[in-house]
C-alpha distance (Angstrom), angle and dihedral (degrees) to the residues before:
residue distance angle dihedral
M1 . . .
S2 3.79 . .
P3 3.81 131.4 .
S4 3.78 89.3 -100.9
D5 3.79 87.1 74.3
G6 3.82 88.3 72.4
S7 3.79 90.5 97.7
I8 3.82 91.2 57.0
Q9 3.77 112.2 98.7
L10 3.81 118.9 -153.9
L11 3.81 127.9 -164.6
L12 3.80 111.5 -149.0
V13 3.81 117.7 -164.1
D14 3.83 123.1 -173.7
D15 3.82 131.8 130.7
D16 3.81 90.2 -145.1
R17 3.81 99.2 92.5
D18 3.79 95.6 -168.6
L19 3.79 92.2 51.6
S20 3.80 95.0 42.9
D21 3.83 92.5 47.8
A22 3.81 91.3 49.6
L23 3.81 92.2 47.7
A24 3.79 92.1 46.7
E25 3.79 91.8 51.3
F26 3.80 91.0 48.3
L27 3.81 94.3 48.2
R28 3.79 92.4 46.6
S29 3.78 87.9 53.8
R30 3.80 84.7 59.6
D31 3.82 90.6 57.5
L32 3.80 98.2 -102.0
S33 3.79 124.1 136.1
V34 3.81 104.9 -124.8
T35 3.83 129.0 -164.9
V36 3.83 114.6 -169.9
C37 3.80 126.0 -151.1
H38 3.81 126.1 178.3
S39 3.79 101.2 -162.3
S40 3.78 140.5 38.7
A41 3.81 91.6 -116.1
E42 3.81 92.8 51.8
A43 3.82 91.4 47.9
A44 3.82 92.3 46.5
A45 3.80 90.8 52.0
E46 3.81 90.0 49.6
L47 3.81 91.4 49.4
R48 3.79 92.1 49.4
R49 3.79 90.9 47.3
R50 3.81 98.9 49.1
G51 3.79 108.7 -5.1
Q52 3.80 92.0 144.2
D53 3.79 90.7 62.3
F54 3.79 96.2 60.6
K55 3.80 119.0 85.1
I56 3.84 96.0 177.5
L57 3.80 134.1 36.9
L58 3.81 116.1 -164.7
S59 3.80 109.1 -178.8
D60 3.77 139.6 168.2
L61 3.79 112.1 -117.4
R62 3.79 96.4 -132.7
L63 3.80 119.5 46.8
P64 3.82 129.1 171.4
D65 3.82 93.2 -110.2
G66 3.81 102.6 27.2
D67 3.77 141.8 -25.7
G68 3.78 141.6 -87.4
L69 3.80 93.0 -108.1
Q70 3.79 90.8 63.2
L71 3.79 89.7 49.8
I72 3.81 91.6 50.5
D73 3.80 89.4 52.3
L74 3.83 91.7 49.7
A75 3.81 92.9 43.7
K76 3.81 91.9 51.9
R77 3.81 91.1 50.2
Q78 3.79 91.2 49.4
N79 3.79 94.9 42.5
P80 3.85 117.6 8.4
G81 3.80 91.0 -167.9
I82 3.81 96.2 59.2
L83 3.81 117.4 115.5
A84 3.79 114.0 -136.6
A85 3.79 132.5 -167.2
L86 3.79 132.0 179.6
M87 3.79 130.0 -136.2
T88 3.77 111.3 -155.5
G89 3.75 143.9 161.1
Y90 3.82 89.2 -163.7
A91 3.76 100.8 63.1
S92 3.78 114.9 168.0
L93 3.78 136.6 159.2
E94 3.79 89.8 -109.9
T95 3.80 92.3 53.2
A96 3.82 92.2 46.5
L97 3.81 91.6 50.1
K98 3.79 92.3 48.1
A99 3.78 91.2 48.7
I100 3.83 91.3 50.2
Q101 3.82 90.8 48.2
L102 3.80 88.7 54.5
G103 3.81 89.9 50.6
A104 3.81 101.8 -100.1
Y105 3.78 115.1 166.6
D106 3.81 95.8 -147.2
Y107 3.79 144.6 -45.1
V108 3.79 136.5 -129.1
T109 3.80 126.5 -151.1
K110 3.79 124.7 -129.4
P111 2.92 131.1 -87.6
F112 3.79 91.7 47.1
S113 3.77 134.3 163.2
L114 3.79 125.5 -119.0
N115 3.79 87.2 -116.5
E116 3.83 89.8 61.0
I117 3.81 90.6 50.6
E118 3.80 91.3 46.6
I119 3.82 92.1 52.1
L120 3.82 91.6 46.1
V121 3.80 94.4 49.1
R122 3.80 93.6 41.0
N123 3.82 89.9 54.5
M124 3.79 89.8 49.7
C125 3.82 91.4 49.2
D126 3.81 90.4 49.2
K127 3.81 90.0 51.9
I128 3.80 91.1 49.2
R129 3.81 92.1 50.6
L130 3.81 92.5 47.3
E131 3.79 91.5 50.0
E132 3.80 91.2 48.4
Q133 3.82 90.3 49.3
A134 3.78 90.1 49.3
R135 3.81 91.6 50.5
R136 3.82 91.1 47.4
A137 3.83 90.8 48.8
H138 3.80 89.7 48.7
R139 3.82 90.9 51.8
E140 3.82 91.1 48.0
I141 3.81 90.6 50.0
Q142 3.80 90.3 50.1
E143 3.82 90.9 49.5
A144 3.82 90.7 47.9
N145 3.81 90.1 50.3
E146 3.80 90.3 50.6
K147 3.80 90.4 51.9
L148 3.81 91.0 47.9
R149 3.81 90.8 50.6
E150 3.79 89.0 50.4
I151 3.80 91.2 49.8
Y152 3.82 91.8 48.3
S153 3.79 89.9 48.6
R154 3.81 91.1 52.8
M155 3.80 90.3 47.0
D156 3.80 89.5 52.9
V157 3.80 89.9 51.6
L158 3.80 91.6 48.4
H159 3.79 90.3 47.7
D160 3.80 90.6 51.5
E161 3.81 90.7 47.7
K162 3.81 90.8 49.6
I163 3.81 90.4 51.9
E164 3.81 90.0 48.5
L165 3.83 91.5 50.2
M166 3.80 90.5 49.7
R167 3.81 89.6 50.6
L168 3.80 92.0 49.4
N169 3.80 90.3 48.1
R170 3.80 91.1 53.5
E171 3.80 91.2 48.6
M172 3.82 91.1 49.1
K173 3.79 90.6 51.7
K174 3.80 90.7 50.4
E175 3.81 91.6 48.2
F176 3.80 90.4 47.6
A177 3.80 90.6 51.4
V178 3.81 90.5 49.8
L179 3.80 90.5 48.2
A180 3.80 92.1 47.9
N181 3.77 90.6 50.2
K182 3.83 90.7 51.5
V183 3.80 90.8 48.9
D184 3.83 89.3 51.7
Q185 3.81 90.0 51.2
V186 3.81 92.1 50.2
L187 3.82 91.5 48.4
Q188 3.80 90.9 49.7
M189 3.79 89.3 52.3
L190 3.80 90.8 48.6
Q191 3.79 90.9 50.2
V192 3.74 90.3 56.1
V193 3.80 91.2 50.7
F194 3.79 96.1 35.7
P195 3.81 109.4 24.9
Q196 3.80 91.7 -172.6
V197 3.82 91.5 66.7
Q198 3.79 108.5 104.1
K199 3.81 119.5 -145.2
P200 3.80 109.7 -123.7
G201 3.76 116.6 -120.4
W202 3.81 94.0 -137.6
S203 3.77 89.4 -109.9
E204 3.75 123.5 -168.3
P205 3.83 116.0 -87.9
G206 3.81 110.5 -80.4
Q207 3.83 94.1 28.4
V208 3.81 119.7 108.1
T209 3.80 120.5 -147.0
P210 3.81 108.9 -138.7
V211 3.81 116.2 -119.4
R212 3.78 119.4 -139.4
P213 3.82 109.7 -113.5
């Protein structure tokens, strides 16, 4: 486990105080934040109080006032994303199946070595990190899609505005042609009345059309 696991909080439940204290010290040395409970009631109260904080539940199967399966069920109801594992000296196929049905990640049989616990918890931490990375990537993809939709929406608006400008330009050209035609008609009428009036040649701006003396 790496130092980045320091943000991962683990709830350790075992009525064997010597074992739980040794496990807690070992797991803390691996940069995990560990909360220790010695009974089902104590663990249940902790889960109800801050169940969303815990990423991992590591519980003994048999406790003086309950069992680890009940705690897994409660933990999953409080925090569906929590990863749970059982420690048991009474491993059986029935127990394993029940634990899996309740959503347990794995279980380890007593007596176990610290190396077994380290591998189990490291795998759980890796799974947690991968799931968090996947959620973060999913959020980033959603944000990118939102930005793309916004860009496409702006492009549609610009496209519509371009079409409108092109339409206005065509209308202006038509109106200018109509106006020019009317000016020509007026000039023709003036030439009839005043022959000396010269019809302009619609010269470029800055050019002067000479007038016949």
